[in-house]
C-alpha positions as CSV (number, residue, x, y, z in Angstrom):
1,M,120.0,104.7,92.7
2,S,118.0,105.2,95.9
3,D,119.5,106.3,99.2
4,K,120.8,103.6,101.6
5,I,118.0,102.1,103.7
6,N,118.1,103.4,107.3
7,S,116.7,101.5,110.3
8,V,113.4,103.3,110.2
9,K,112.8,102.4,106.5
10,E,114.0,98.8,107.1
11,K,111.3,98.5,109.8
12,L,108.7,99.9,107.5
13,I,109.5,97.4,104.8
14,N,109.5,94.5,107.3
15,D,106.1,95.6,108.6
16,Y,104.7,95.7,105.1
17,I,106.1,92.2,104.3
18,R,104.4,90.9,107.5
19,K,101.1,92.6,106.4
20,I,101.4,90.8,103.0
21,D,102.0,87.5,104.8
22,T,98.9,88.0,107.0
23,A,96.7,89.0,104.1
24,V,97.8,85.9,102.1
25,E,97.2,83.7,105.1
26,N,93.7,85.1,105.6
27,Y,92.9,85.2,101.8
28,N,89.6,83.6,100.9
29,S,89.7,82.5,97.3
30,A,86.0,81.7,97.4
31,I,85.4,85.5,97.2
32,E,85.5,86.7,93.6
33,T,88.1,89.4,94.5
34,D,90.0,90.1,97.7
35,G,90.0,93.9,98.2
36,E,92.3,93.7,101.2
37,I,95.3,92.3,99.1
38,F,94.7,94.7,96.2
39,E,94.5,97.7,98.6
40,L,97.6,96.7,100.4
41,V,99.8,96.1,97.3
42,F,98.5,99.4,95.8
43,E,99.4,101.2,99.0
44,I,102.9,99.7,99.0
45,A,103.4,100.6,95.4
46,N,102.6,104.2,96.2
47,V,104.7,104.4,99.3
48,F,107.7,103.0,97.5
49,E,107.1,104.7,94.2
50,N,110.6,106.3,94.3
51,D,112.5,103.4,95.9
52,V,111.0,100.6,93.9
53,P,109.8,102.3,90.7
54,N,109.1,99.1,88.8
55,L,106.7,97.7,91.4
56,S,103.5,99.4,90.0
57,G,104.2,98.1,86.5
58,S,104.7,94.6,87.8
59,L,101.2,94.3,89.3
60,L,98.2,92.9,87.4
61,L,95.5,94.0,89.8
62,R,92.8,91.9,88.3
63,T,90.5,89.1,89.4
64,G,92.5,86.0,90.1
65,S,95.9,87.8,90.4
66,E,95.6,88.5,94.2
67,L,98.2,86.0,95.3
68,R,100.5,86.6,92.3
69,D,100.5,90.4,93.0
70,A,101.1,89.8,96.7
71,S,104.1,87.5,95.9
72,T,105.5,90.0,93.4
73,T,105.3,92.8,95.9
74,R,106.8,90.8,98.7
75,A,109.7,89.6,96.5
76,M,110.5,93.2,95.2
77,L,110.5,94.5,98.8
78,I,113.0,91.8,99.8
79,M,115.1,92.5,96.8
80,H,115.1,96.2,97.7
81,L,116.5,95.3,101.1
82,A,119.1,93.0,99.5
83,N,120.2,95.7,97.2
84,S,121.2,97.7,100.3
85,G,123.0,94.7,101.9
86,I,120.1,93.8,104.3
87,E,119.0,90.2,104.5
88,Y,115.3,89.6,105.2
89,K,115.1,87.0,108.0
90,G,111.3,86.7,108.2
91,K,109.4,83.6,107.2
92,R,108.8,82.6,103.6
93,V,105.4,82.9,102.0
94,E,103.7,79.5,102.2
95,E,103.9,77.7,98.9
96,N,101.0,76.1,97.1
97,V,98.5,78.0,99.2
98,N,95.5,77.3,96.8
99,E,96.5,73.7,96.3
100,K,96.6,73.1,100.1
101,R,93.2,74.9,100.6
102,F,91.7,72.9,97.8
103,W,92.8,69.6,99.3
104,N,91.7,70.6,102.8
105,S,88.2,71.4,101.4
106,F,88.0,68.5,99.0
107,I,89.1,65.8,101.5
108,H,86.7,67.2,104.1
109,W,83.8,67.0,101.6
110,F,85.0,63.6,100.4
111,E,84.9,62.1,103.9
112,T,81.9,63.9,105.4
113,E,79.5,64.8,102.6
114,L,80.1,62.4,99.8
115,P,79.2,59.2,101.7
116,S,75.5,60.3,101.9
117,M,75.3,61.4,98.3
118,E,74.8,57.9,96.9
119,L,77.8,58.2,94.6
120,L,80.2,55.8,96.2
121,N,80.2,52.0,95.9
122,T,78.5,50.7,99.0
123,R,81.5,48.4,99.8
124,Y,83.4,51.5,100.7
125,L,80.6,52.7,103.2
126,H,79.5,51.7,106.6
127,W,76.1,52.5,108.2
128,D,76.3,54.1,111.6
129,H,73.1,53.7,113.6
130,W,74.1,56.3,116.1
131,D,72.0,59.5,116.3
132,G,69.5,58.6,113.6
133,G,71.9,56.8,111.3
134,T,74.4,58.0,108.7
135,W,76.8,56.6,106.2
136,I,80.5,56.6,107.2
137,L,83.4,56.3,104.7
138,G,85.2,53.0,105.1
139,L,88.0,53.5,102.6
140,D,91.5,52.1,103.5
141,Y,93.6,54.6,101.6
142,D,96.8,52.6,102.1
143,H,95.2,49.4,100.8
144,E,93.7,51.2,97.8
145,F,96.9,53.0,96.8
146,T,98.9,49.8,97.1
147,L,96.3,47.9,95.1
148,Y,96.1,50.4,92.2
149,R,99.4,52.3,92.3
150,G,101.8,49.9,94.1
151,T,102.6,52.6,96.8
152,A,101.3,53.5,100.2
153,Y,99.0,56.5,100.7
154,P,101.3,59.5,100.1
155,D,102.6,61.5,103.0
156,S,101.9,64.6,100.9
157,L,98.2,64.0,101.2
158,R,98.3,63.0,104.8
159,N,100.2,66.2,105.7
160,N,98.7,68.4,102.9
161,T,101.9,69.7,101.4
162,G,100.1,70.8,98.2
163,D,101.6,68.3,95.9
164,F,99.1,68.5,93.1
165,S,100.4,65.4,91.3
166,E,99.2,63.3,94.2
167,I,96.0,65.2,94.5
168,K,95.4,64.5,90.8
169,A,96.1,60.7,91.4
170,F,93.6,60.6,94.3
171,I,90.8,62.2,92.3
172,E,91.4,60.0,89.2
173,M,91.4,56.9,91.4
174,A,88.2,58.0,93.1
175,Y,86.5,58.5,89.7
176,K,87.7,55.2,88.3
177,Y,87.5,52.8,91.2
178,W,85.4,54.2,94.1
179,V,82.5,56.2,92.5
180,I,79.7,54.0,91.2
181,N,80.3,53.2,87.5
182,S,77.3,55.1,86.0
183,G,77.1,58.2,83.9
184,E,75.0,60.0,86.4
185,C,77.3,59.3,89.4
186,H,80.4,60.2,87.4
187,Y,78.7,63.4,86.2
188,K,77.7,64.5,89.8
189,F,81.2,63.7,91.1
190,T,82.8,65.7,88.3
191,I,80.6,68.7,88.9
192,E,81.6,68.7,92.6
193,V,85.3,68.5,91.8
194,N,85.3,71.1,89.1
195,D,83.3,73.5,91.3
196,R,86.1,73.3,93.9
197,F,88.8,73.9,91.3
198,K,86.9,77.1,90.4
199,I,86.5,78.2,94.0
200,F,90.2,77.9,94.7
201,K,91.2,79.3,91.3
202,L,93.2,76.2,90.3
203,P,93.6,75.9,86.5
204,Y,92.4,72.3,86.3
205,R,89.2,70.4,85.4
206,L,88.1,66.8,85.7
207,Q,87.1,65.6,82.3
208,S,86.2,61.9,81.5
209,G,87.9,60.8,84.6
210,I,91.2,62.7,84.0
211,V,92.3,65.9,85.7
212,I,93.7,68.1,82.9
213,K,95.2,71.6,83.0
214,Q,93.0,74.4,81.7
215,G,94.2,76.6,79.0
216,Y,93.0,75.1,75.7
217,K,89.3,75.9,75.3
218,T,87.3,73.1,73.8
219,T,84.1,71.0,74.3
220,F,85.7,68.0,72.6
221,P,87.7,65.8,75.0
222,I,90.6,63.6,73.8
223,D,89.3,60.0,74.5
224,K,92.1,57.9,73.0
225,I,95.8,57.1,73.4
226,I,97.8,57.0,70.2
227,N,101.2,56.1,71.5
228,Y,102.0,56.8,75.1
229,R,105.8,56.7,75.1
230,M,106.5,58.5,71.8
231,F,103.4,60.8,71.8
232,E,101.1,61.2,74.8
233,R,103.8,61.4,77.4
234,K,105.5,64.3,75.6
235,I,102.2,66.2,75.4
236,Q,101.7,65.6,79.2
237,F,105.2,66.9,79.9
238,S,104.7,69.9,77.8
239,E,101.4,70.8,79.5
240,D,103.1,70.7,82.9
241,M,106.1,72.8,81.9
242,I,104.5,75.5,79.8
243,S,102.9,77.0,82.9
244,S,106.3,77.3,84.7
245,K,107.7,80.8,85.2
246,D,111.2,79.4,84.3
247,L,112.2,80.3,80.7
248,M,114.1,77.0,80.1
249,E,111.1,74.9,81.2
250,K,108.8,76.9,78.8
251,K,111.3,76.2,76.0
252,S,111.3,72.5,76.9
253,A,107.5,72.5,76.8
254,L,107.7,73.9,73.2
255,D,110.3,71.3,72.3
256,F,108.1,68.5,73.6
257,I,104.9,69.7,71.8
258,I,106.8,70.1,68.5
259,D,108.4,66.7,69.0
260,A,104.9,65.2,69.5
261,L,103.6,66.9,66.4
262,Q,106.7,65.7,64.4
263,Y,106.0,62.2,65.6
264,L,102.4,62.3,64.4
265,I,103.5,63.7,61.0
266,S,106.1,61.0,60.6
267,T,103.4,58.3,60.9
268,Q,101.5,59.5,57.8
269,G,103.7,58.6,54.9
270,D,107.2,58.7,53.4
271,S,107.5,62.2,52.0
272,R,106.8,65.5,53.8
273,N,104.2,66.5,51.2
274,E,102.4,63.2,51.5
275,Q,102.4,63.5,55.3
276,Y,100.9,67.0,55.2
277,R,98.4,65.8,52.7
278,M,97.2,62.9,54.8
279,L,96.8,64.9,57.9
280,S,95.0,67.7,56.1
281,L,92.6,65.2,54.6
282,S,91.9,63.8,58.1
283,V,90.5,67.2,59.0
284,N,88.7,67.9,55.7
285,D,88.6,65.6,52.6
286,N,88.0,68.4,50.1
287,M,91.4,69.1,48.7
288,E,90.1,72.2,46.9
289,G,88.6,73.6,50.1
290,K,90.0,76.3,52.3
291,V,90.0,74.1,55.4
292,Y,92.4,71.6,53.8
293,A,94.6,74.5,52.6
294,V,94.8,76.1,56.0
295,V,95.7,72.9,57.8
296,K,98.4,72.0,55.3
297,K,99.9,75.5,55.3
298,E,99.9,75.6,59.1
299,L,101.7,72.2,59.3
300,D,104.3,73.6,56.9
301,E,104.7,76.8,58.9
302,L,105.0,75.0,62.3
303,M,107.8,72.8,60.9
304,K,109.6,75.9,59.4
305,F,109.5,77.5,62.8
306,S,111.1,74.5,64.5
307,N,113.5,73.5,61.8
308,E,114.6,76.8,60.3
309,Y,113.6,79.9,62.2
310,F,114.2,79.2,65.9
311,D,116.3,77.0,68.2
312,I,113.5,74.5,68.8
313,R,114.4,70.8,69.1
314,H,117.8,71.5,67.6
315,N,121.2,72.2,69.1
316,D,122.7,73.2,65.8
317,Y,123.6,76.9,65.5
318,L,122.8,76.9,61.8
319,N,119.8,75.5,59.9
320,G,119.9,73.4,56.8
321,A,120.4,76.5,54.6
322,K,123.4,77.5,56.8
323,E,121.4,80.4,58.3
324,K,121.5,81.3,61.9
325,R,118.7,80.0,64.1
326,E,117.3,82.7,66.3
327,A,117.3,82.0,70.0
328,L,114.0,82.2,71.8
329,N,114.3,84.3,74.9
330,D,110.8,85.8,75.2
331,S,108.5,83.8,77.4
332,Q,105.3,85.3,76.0
333,F,106.3,84.5,72.4
334,I,107.3,81.0,73.4
335,E,103.8,80.6,74.8
336,Y,102.3,81.9,71.6
337,L,104.3,79.3,69.5
338,Y,103.4,76.6,72.0
339,N,99.6,77.4,71.9
340,R,99.7,77.5,68.1
341,A,101.3,74.1,67.9
342,Y,99.1,72.7,70.7
343,A,95.9,73.8,68.9
344,M,96.9,72.1,65.6
345,L,98.0,69.0,67.4
346,Y,94.7,68.9,69.4
347,L,92.7,69.1,66.2
348,L,94.7,66.3,64.6
349,R,94.3,64.1,67.7
350,L,90.5,64.6,67.6
351,K,90.5,63.6,63.9
352,H,92.9,60.7,64.3
353,K,90.0,58.3,64.9
354,D,88.5,59.3,61.6
355,I,91.7,58.2,59.8
356,K,91.6,54.8,61.4
357,E,88.0,54.3,60.5
358,R,88.7,54.9,56.8
359,E,91.5,52.4,56.7
């Protein structure tokens, strides 16, 4: 237990928190790494080595972790004050910093640079003869959102609150309705959007007109909807929740992805063996081959994990064999199981078209 914080040390901690806030506010995510933030958190970790011994081990100190490390350091300093009965009364760290900066950059580009790139339908453009002539964007955002979404242009976009769900909706509407419907125009628009995602270190990419969360590495996009209510919606929910820092949301993500996999399995036949056989054949039709065997075994393993080993999708304390289901309390292991199930489900979704074509 450290000594009680005196007024001098309290001032020092408050000064460091303000320095973190300033560094975050001035953070330029277009730079590959931000040495200022790394140097500051490293300095703080050294200064409070004895008072907050867990701080150093909580920092990643690698490319892309600048804001995460700053937030961790700030939170642990505030907790150190709280442990001594001192309430930190300074301002909160701004939320969704990268999302806000992305939107600020994107909408500025969209309204000033995009009109002259010959990517937008001309009905959304006006020619201004002033000063040599230039194209001016003529989009009525309220009209367009009412037309295609049944809602007014969101306040979150007007005020830039960093609501990524609305940013996503805007980009997807632009791709589908406002950009010229040609492969070349869609490609150039996609490149511009994805370059900005990279600049602001957001884990998303625009692919075939849909903004998807990065994580699963593939060059093969999913281009079909099997069943939105019973299948696709669950996958979307899981993709949103698995990146949460909250343990229960991660567990819910795992529940949803296993639920989606179970649904796909259930559509393939009456018996479990027949279902596994049909899905394995969709990937490789050589029943004597290793690919077929691997897929079938993996399906069996994933269902064992969810039905027998762990508390996935089930509230029952015991499994069918009256054995105790093990609780999942390790976020990293939950992510491992999720990614394992997600990879299998992604492969089966890619091959689902092949099944239909043979029928």
